[in-house]
VODRENTOR-699284 format. One record per residue (C-alpha): x negated, y, z negated; residue in one letter. Coordinates in steps of 0.05 Angstrom, whole numbers, plus 5000, padded with zeros to 4 digits. Example, Ala and Ser with C-alpha at 12.3 -4.5 7.8 and 13.67 -1.06 7.14 Angstrom:
BEGIN
475449104844A
472749794857S
END
This chain:
BEGIN
755161852670M
760962002622L
765861932681A
762661262698A
763461042626T
770861232626F
772260902693L
768660262671A
773060242609G
779460352650V
777359832700A
776159342645G
783359382624Q
785459112692A
781558482683F
782557902637S
782858072563Q
778557462548T
771057472538L
767057582603P
764856962640S
758656812680L
758156412744T
752155952733L
748455462777H
742555222737I
739954512745G
737754042690A
730854262666Q
727054412601P
731754792554I
726655362545S
726955502620T
734555482621T
735055952560L
730256452594A
734556422657E
741056502617L
738057112581S
736257432648R
743157312679I
747357502618S
742858062592H
743357782521H
737057752480D
735357022463I
729556902417L
726456212409F
719755882398S
717755512461E
713455032421T
719354852376A
723654692437L
718354292474E
720753622501G
728053812499R
731953802564M
738054212581A
744053952620P
745954282685A
750554892684L
755054932744N
761355362741G
764055932699R
762456002626Y
762756542574T
755856672543F
757856312480D
760555722520E
754055672558A
750155662493L
754655142463Q
754054702525H
746454752524L
745454622450T
751054122434Q
747753502407G
740853782417S
739153862343G
738654622352L
741955162310R
744555802340V
745056452299S
744857202309R
741157732271D
744058412252A
741958712318G
745658182359G
739657792382T
741157052389V
736156622350V
735355892367I
731355402325R
731254672306P
736754502256D
731554192211T
728154862199D
728955012125P
729855752139A
735755602185A
739355212131K
739355832087K
743956202135L
751056302112S
757156302155K
759456602199P
752656612232P
754657182279A
754957652220R
749257382179S
743657782149A
737257852189P
733257202195V
726057052206R
724157062279E
718756572295E
714056882346A
711457592338M
707857532405V
709857092463V
703756922505F
707056902573G
707956152577T
710455972647G
707856622679Q
702756622735S
699357252708R
696757522642Q
702757772604V
705057812531Q
711658012500T
711958342433L
718258122397S
723458612371R
722258352300S
714958542305E
716659252328I
721759302271R
716359162220K
712859812237A
715160432200A
721260732234P
719261282282G
712860922301T
711460932376S
712060222405P
705560392441L
702160372373A
704959682359V
702659432427L
695459592407S
695058912373E
695358562441L
688758372474P
685458912518G
689759482491V
686960102457N
692160602432F
690361232395Q
693961832365S
692262322310S
698662242270D
700061612228P
706161402269L
702861482337G
708461952358A
704662612368Y
704862662444E
698763112457W
694262582427A
697861962451Q
692861552491Q
692760842514I
687360482554T
687859782583I
681759462614R
678560142625G
684660472655F
687361102622F
694461302602T
696361602669D
693760992708Q
698860512677I
706160402695G
711960472645Y
719260292649T
725360272603L
730659762623D
727459792692G
727960552702I
721360922711P
718361332654L
712961622699G
705561642680N
706761832606M
701262352604Q
702662972561Y
703863432621R
708262902651N
710763112721N
715062502734N
717862222669G
717562242593L
714661882533A
718161262508I
719461592440G
723862112475R
727561602519A
729561102464L
730261112388E
725360632356T
730960272320E
733960102388N
727659792416N
728259092444G
722258672463P
716459022499A
712558652553T
705458822574L
702258582638A
694958772631Q
693258722704G
698658482751T
705558782739G
711858552773G
712558742846L
719159082832G
716459532777T
718760252790A
712160602782S
707260992825T
701560972774S
700860232755N
693660142775L
691759832708G
697959432688G
705159562666T
708959632602I
716259462604Q
720459712546F
727659492534S
733659732494S
737859262452I
745059122474D
751259272432P
753258692386T
759458262395D
761958462326H
763659122294Y
758259382248G
754659992220V
747160032209D
744060582168V
736860692149A
732761212111G
725261302109T
720961732063V
713461772059G
706862152061S
706362852089S
713562992067N
716162502120T
723462332120W
727862012173R
735261842174G
738561362224F
745561112236M
748360642290R
755660452301L
757159812340N
764259752366S
764359002374G
768158712434I
773759182455L
780159032493P
777758892564G
771358552540G
766859172534G
762559352475K
758459972458L
754060292405Y
752461012389A
746661212345S
743361842317Y
736861992280D
733362602252Y
726062582232Q
721663102198F
714463072176A
709163582156D
702463522192K
697663132150W
692663712154K
693264452168G
700364722171W
706464582213G
711564042225Q
713663492272Q
721263482283K
725763062326Q
733062902333Q
735762402382Q
742262062405I
742961402441N
749261112472F
749960442507K
756360132535Y
756759442567V
763159282605Q
764958662646P
768458812711L
771658142724G
767857492721D
762057662766S
760258392753V
757658732691K
756759482682S
751759782633T
751660522616T
746060842577Y
745261552554L
739761892514D
738962602487F
732762822452D
730263482421D
723063462399R
718964032368R
711863912344E
706064322320D
699264152347D
693163882313Y
686764252331L
682363932384D
675563822351L
668363752374S
662663382341N
659864062321N
666364282288L
666863622250I
659763712223K
661264432202R
668264352174F
669863612169G
675663192196Y
680763622159D
679264242200H
685464512234D
689465142252D
690765742209I
698265812219S
698966002145N
694666622158N
697067072214Y
692867652188K
686367242196L
688367032266A
689267762286E
682567942255Q
679067392296I
682467632360A
680768372348R
673468212332A
672767802395Y
676068322440Q
671568872409A
665368432417D
664268432342Q
662167892293V
668067432277L
670267342204P
666166792171A
665666202178P
668166252250Y
663366382307T
668266312366S
675766452375P
676265722395D
673865482326D
681165532305T
687565862326Y
693966102294Y
698865592322R
700365152381G
705164592398G
710564342444G
718164362453V
721863852495R
729163712509Q
730963102550D
737262792576M
736462092607V
741861632632G
743161052678Y
748960642705E
747159922721K
751359392756L
749358662751N
753058212799Y
753457482816H
758257482874L
756956822909V
753356182888P
745856242886H
745857002901L
745457522847S
742958232842G
743158902807S
743659642824T
741660202777T
742860942787V
739161392739Y
737862112723G
733162512679H
733163252661Y
727463552620D
725464252599R
720664552549G
714364962538P
707664792511G
705565372466T
698965672442W
697166312405T
692566652455D
686867102427P
684567302496Y
690867652522D
693468172473P
700768392471T
701969072503P
702769642452A
709769792477T
711969072462L
709068962393G
701569112398G
698868472367S
691868272391P
695167582400L
700467342449S
704166692459V
701466322520S
706065782548T
705865252601T
713165142618E
716264522650Y
722864352682R
724363692714M
730363402749Q
729762672772R
734862212802E
733961532834G
736660862851I
733660162841I
736859562873T
734858832882S
737858172906L
735557482886G
737056832922Y
735656182885Q
736355522922R
732654872921W
725655032896N
725455752917H
727156402882K
726956972934I
727757692913E
727958342953A
728759032925G
728459782939F
727060392896W
728161122915F
726961732872E
727762482884N
723962912834N
724363672829L
718963922781F
717164642765S
711364892724Q
709565592702A
704465952657A
707266562620K
705367052564L
710267292511Y
709367862461P
707967822386L
709068372335Q
702868652302E
702368452229G
708768042231V
708067292232A
713166962279P
718666612239S
720366112295D
714465922337F
716465272370Q
722465502411R
724765682481F
722066382498Y
725066912541E
722667562574N
715267452586P
710768052596F
706567672646D
707667082692V
700766822710Q
703266302759W
709465902776Q
710165322825Y
715564832846T
713964122867F
718563622903R
716862892908T
720462322944H
718561602929V
720461002971Y
718660302950Q
720659622980F
718558942954H
719558222976L
717257592939E
718356852935D
717156392876S
716455672900W
716455082852S
712654592895I
712754042842T
715254042769P
708154222749K
706054702805L
709055372821R
706655892871V
709156602879N
707357092934A
709957752960G
708458472975F
710859172965K
710759793009S
710060462974L
710761173002V
710361802960S
711262482993N
709963112953S
710363852970A
709064492932V
711665202940T
709165812902T
714066262866A
708666722836Q
701066672834S
694767042852S
692666392886N
698966182923P
699165482953I
704565192999N
702764503022A
704763773025S
701263103020I
703062363024S
700361722994A
702661093029S
700960363039N
705559883076G
702459243049F
700559172976L
700358412966P
700957992904Q
700057242895A
699756762837G
699456032820V
701355662756L
699754932741Y
702254562680R
698053962661F
703153752608D
707654092558R
701654382521H
696654602573H
697355062633E
692755472678V
694256062723F
690856512773A
693257132809D
691357702855F
694658382865S
693159032902R
696059682877N
695960412898M
697161042857S
700861642885A
697962342879Y
700062762819T
704463342839A
702563862787S
698864512777A
694864202721S
691863602757T
692163292827G
690863562897P
695264182887F
691264452827S
687064892874T
687765452925T
690665422995Q
683565413022A
681464862973G
687364432993F
685964523067A
678864293054Y
680863643020I
687363473054H
684663033109D
679062743065K
683062483005L
684961752998K
689661502944P
686561092888E
687460332895T
685659722855T
684558982871N
685658552809T
683957822802E
685657402740E
684656692718I
687056412653G
688755832608Y
694355752557R
695555252502F
701555172457H
704354652409N
708554672346D
703455082307S
698755422356V
699455912414Q
693056092449A
690756422514S
684056562548L
683757012608T
678157272652G
679157842701Y
675558252755Y
678158932778V
675459332836D
677860062829F
676860432895E
677261162916N
676761442846R
679162162844L
675562702804L
676463452802A
669963832817S
667764522836S
665364632908L
661465222936S
664665902937S
663465963012V
668165393025I
673865472975V
672566062931G
669065662877N
675565312859Q
676464612830N
678564102881V
679963362879L
675062892911E
674162142920N
667661992882V
666661252890G
668960622855S
669360292787V
668559562769T
671859252708S
670558542687R
672158222622G
675057672579V
681257682534E
682757162481A
688557112433A
691556592387A
697156542337N
696655972286W
702355762241R
697755432192F
702755312135F
710155372124R
712056112133N
704756322142W
701356522207S
694756812229L
694057212293Y
687557412325G
685557742391A
678857952421W
677458292487S
670858472521Y
671258962577N
665359182620D
668159782658A
662860202693H
662060702750Y
658860432813N
656861082846D
653061712830N
656362382847I
652862842896T
654663582895G
654864032956V
648364342933D
644963662936G
644763562860S
646262862836V
650162662774L
647161982756H
653161612728I
652360952766A
652360392715G
655060842660K
660960612618Q
667860892636V
669961442589V
674861292532A
674260532543A
671060122487P
667359492508R
670059082449N
676759082414I
678658582360G
685158482322N
687358032267F
693757962226K
695457512168L
703057452160A
708157132114Y
715557092128D
720556622094D
726756992118G
727357372052T
720357612035I
715357812088W
708558142089G
702958302138Q
695658502130F
691858662192G
686059042221G
683159282286Q
675859362306Y
673759802364M
666659912390S
663960592410R
666961022465R
664461602507F
667762262527Y
662162452576T
660762132643F
653362102627L
654861732562N
650562222522D
655862352469A
658161702438P
663961652389V
662261122337P
666260482331G
670660362272R
675159862238I
681960032207L
686659632163F
694159662154N
698959342105L
706559242108S
711558842068A
719058772060G
724758432025Y
731458222056R
737258132009F
740857492027Q
745557371967Q
753057491976P
755858161956G
754558891970F
746958791975L
747658302032R
744558602095G
740059072055L
732659092072E
726959452036A
720359572072Q
713759912057V
708360082108N
701260332093V
696860552151V
689260652146N
689560262081L
682360422059F
682861172079D
677361172131K
675461822165G
674761722240Y
675862012310I
682161752343S
683862042411S
678362292457I
678862692521G
685063072499T
682663692537T
679063272590G
672362942599F
665663272614K
659363092650N
654963202589S
655463472519D
648563412486P
650063942433N
656963662415G
660664312426T
666264072474Y
672964072438Q
676363452463T
676863002401L
682462872351Q
681562642280A
685362032257G
690362062200A
688161872130P
691761352088R
699261452094Q
704961052062A
712361002081F
718360682047F
724660472085T
731460222064L
736159922116R
743259682106K
747959312153H
755359392137F
760958932161F
END
């Protein structure tokens, strides 16, 4: 990647020293459509309110233009004003907007300005989709997971037990009844895998991109794009983006302090346009926070680098690099019984190594445990995770001949790190320290590389695209035990361990993914557009055993040559439109020792190999959108048929040695309604609201090999609330801004029989900020405060962190996480030059 960066820079010197130009062939059409097309081709962020631009037509663009020349040609004499915020995003608004008149010159270096729409409701799309603007993500406390901000969109339920939503063990998102690992995630088009904690094919967005470098995030609740690089997008896709370097030199610094001894420092250097037309940024952050209960810390440091270089007039190179080191201590998984006995604040005892050893000795000697503990699982000394990631891609965008454009991305990802836990069941040998405890780890190594390429041909009323994605993934997983010294508390627990005294198992998995897609978007009339296409997906996985008492060496494939997608959009006029769409998706098998078809014995795998079918979904949507100068609104109904649901269960010992195996156990039906609206009811004031109702239930009972029946037909899908409501009252005049919002969520279940409900709850958050606009040193300075869980409500956040269970009538299953109490954070940002 570094070599590619160097070569791109050298190549740039051989081309014109002028700003890069674009070859454009865009006909006269509404200016909002042209701006969207220009943003896609140039890869510049352009932010505008579609309602504010309604009725305005753009002239045709035919020939070569720099990006700024194209903007000038489009907006000259249109009554529109063009400016840029500190992050380089182009902001376009009517020149009569009072906020725009406050901008000082030169606009390219002006202080941040108010961005109009916090959520774009997918106007012009033939499927349910919303885009969360970068300005809305920036209003969250730095370090907040963008997944947490996405939870204000209809149908989305995000949970975590820390106030910023960054603690990965408890990160959970459900969309229309689909769980975290049944959704697709990408960053700038490259795959992030299934985003589960024991991720076998990717990484969490917080480790792939610094939050300050987040661009807009787009959610498709049901039908993602055909070219999305994902093998898990049964229940929708989330597409994250990184910002581009700015055209002007600048330095951005920020510092955050807050509850639980939180502090975070960030710095980003933008080079501006270099000789040869390229531009880059490099950024670094370090974050530290104590856990809000118990003992331990969450630490992370991260580096991002992005370099954009024109290679002549028709080709652009983008290089992106990310390095992340994350070390976090765990919060204890709770049960309803533990919450009743100890409260939401119950956690580990990592401040008391002596007590942890006493509990382990008592258990191993079959003695009464020290009060008030009755089981070694009531608490533990310490647990957590360590992850180091390196992610990078090299992307070429090209427009070589008229009407034909495309892109090719080569990417790589390297990951390593253990998940740790102080084990009271496996004592350290006397010769190695003699503690009744040991460190139990699940260790991960991953090496992924892949290529994504696509070509688009736009002529007459058709836009045809074809693309291909290939990925090679080498993933290894091992369970090991490491010694602890009796009576001596470890000084550095979250680290990379060496020299285990026992290797319980170790496997290596290799997965090849091949995906091809073809689609056509046909504008039949100015009001009617139809799109149709399909993708073919093949995923081949194999496992080899390095060490295990239950060795398994096997392979399995999930494939479907025809996964169709079709949609239609009809615009009645500039305010009203309706859409309908259908898609079919398939999920590949998970190649892991923790879940999936390989999490069994050789005999168990042989039993299920010819019986398994990959999970698939058929999704149908129909919706209506309205927008004018003050209101955006959408109403969508959907129906999802989820087939061949997979569940791990235990079969008879005669067949597979009483091991867990994966089985297809029937289907799930999801049907529901999503409504959202944003109302600018007065100058600088807006009110946003969203409500979703989701009836997701199992269609089939589960029959065991012994003839027993688990009666779950008609039961609600675990972790999925039926009702979610959001509201947000916001004020932003370009200098002062504030937001007060809340989310309601109805009850959820962590058992398939629905006999252990988790009560519904409503939480409120508050945030506000001030942007210094006056000339002088303070110009470019922003102050911001964020308060989460404003009224300090005690509640259960994530559920199913250790899995889901058939039944838990006594409330003893430890699979719940407590939500954080009220926490406050204060941030200062400054843009220099």
